[in-house]
C-alpha positions as CSV (number, residue, x, y, z in Angstrom):
1,M,-19.0,5.1,-4.5
2,R,-18.0,6.0,-0.9
3,N,-20.1,3.1,0.4
4,K,-18.2,0.7,-1.8
5,L,-14.9,2.0,-0.4
6,I,-16.1,1.6,3.1
7,I,-17.3,-1.9,2.5
8,L,-14.1,-2.8,0.7
9,S,-12.1,-1.4,3.7
10,F,-13.9,-3.5,6.2
11,A,-13.8,-6.6,4.0
12,L,-10.0,-6.2,3.9
13,I,-9.7,-5.7,7.7
14,F,-11.8,-8.7,8.6
15,S,-10.4,-11.1,6.0
16,G,-6.8,-10.1,6.8
17,A,-6.0,-10.5,3.1
18,A,-4.5,-8.0,0.7
19,L,-6.4,-6.9,-2.4
20,A,-4.7,-8.2,-5.5
21,Q,-5.5,-7.2,-9.0
22,D,-2.9,-8.8,-11.2
23,G,-4.5,-9.1,-14.6
24,S,-2.4,-12.2,-15.5
25,D,-2.7,-15.8,-14.6
26,N,0.9,-16.1,-13.4
27,S,1.2,-17.9,-10.1
28,Q,4.3,-15.9,-9.4
29,E,3.5,-12.6,-7.6
30,A,5.8,-9.7,-6.9
31,Q,7.2,-9.7,-3.4
32,I,6.8,-6.4,-1.6
33,S,7.8,-5.7,2.0
34,I,6.2,-2.9,4.0
35,Y,7.8,-2.3,7.4
36,P,7.8,-1.4,10.3
37,N,4.3,-2.3,11.1
38,P,3.1,-0.7,13.3
39,A,4.8,2.5,12.1
40,V,5.5,5.7,14.0
41,E,7.4,8.1,11.8
42,F,7.7,6.3,8.4
43,I,7.1,3.1,6.5
44,M,9.6,1.5,4.1
45,V,8.4,-0.2,0.9
46,Q,10.8,-2.6,-0.7
47,F,10.3,-4.5,-4.0
48,D,12.0,-7.9,-4.7
49,E,11.7,-7.2,-8.4
50,E,12.0,-4.1,-10.6
51,F,8.9,-1.8,-10.9
52,S,9.8,0.8,-13.4
53,N,6.7,3.0,-12.8
54,A,5.7,2.3,-9.2
55,E,3.0,4.6,-7.8
56,F,1.7,4.8,-4.3
57,E,-1.6,5.9,-2.9
58,L,-2.5,6.1,0.7
59,N,-6.1,5.7,2.0
60,S,-7.6,6.0,5.4
61,M,-9.8,3.3,6.8
62,I,-12.9,5.1,5.6
63,G,-11.6,5.6,2.1
64,N,-10.2,9.1,2.2
65,K,-7.2,9.6,-0.1
66,L,-4.2,11.2,1.7
67,Q,-1.3,13.0,0.2
68,I,2.1,11.3,0.5
69,K,5.6,12.1,-0.7
70,P,7.6,8.8,-1.2
71,E,11.3,9.3,-1.1
72,E,13.4,6.8,-3.2
73,M,16.1,5.3,-1.1
74,G,17.7,3.2,-3.7
75,R,16.8,0.6,-6.3
76,G,13.3,-0.7,-5.4
77,K,13.2,0.9,-1.9
78,Y,11.0,3.8,-0.8
79,K,10.5,5.7,2.4
80,I,7.0,7.2,3.1
81,P,6.6,9.6,6.0
82,V,3.6,8.9,8.2
83,K,4.6,11.0,11.3
84,D,1.8,13.6,10.8
85,L,-1.0,11.0,10.4
86,A,-3.5,10.3,13.1
87,T,-3.2,6.9,14.9
88,G,-5.1,4.2,13.1
89,Y,-5.1,1.7,10.2
90,Y,-4.3,2.8,6.7
91,F,-4.1,1.2,3.3
92,L,-1.1,1.7,1.1
93,I,-1.9,0.9,-2.5
94,V,1.1,0.0,-4.7
95,K,0.5,0.0,-8.4
96,D,2.5,-0.3,-11.7
97,E,0.4,0.1,-14.8
98,G,3.2,-1.3,-17.0
99,K,3.1,-4.6,-15.1
100,R,-0.6,-4.5,-14.6
101,F,0.0,-4.8,-10.9
102,K,-2.1,-3.3,-8.1
103,K,-2.2,-4.4,-4.5
104,A,-3.3,-2.8,-1.1
105,Y,-1.3,-3.3,2.1
106,K,-2.8,-2.6,5.5
107,F,-0.6,-1.0,8.2
108,L,-1.1,0.5,11.7
109,K,0.1,4.0,12.4
110,R,0.8,4.5,16.2
């Protein structure tokens, strides 16, 4: 399992694409902004549409799951502290089971 996560991580890095697992055939995809990138103290996550049960998961480049405490800043906007993370690339996975949405976003922590 760990080897699969490492391979997946490298595939995402070199392809420059985000991992999407949307379950439906809709051509319309949720718009999610993650900024600033690169980040120093925090990243902001903003949804263009309503996610009622949004969940976040943070993984290091080698697939280690890290603890995060997202702070809701308003409707569809979250602040995630990254100040204590080591410098490097990370994957933030945004998921909503109700909408059958799951997507990974790569960002750099400086």
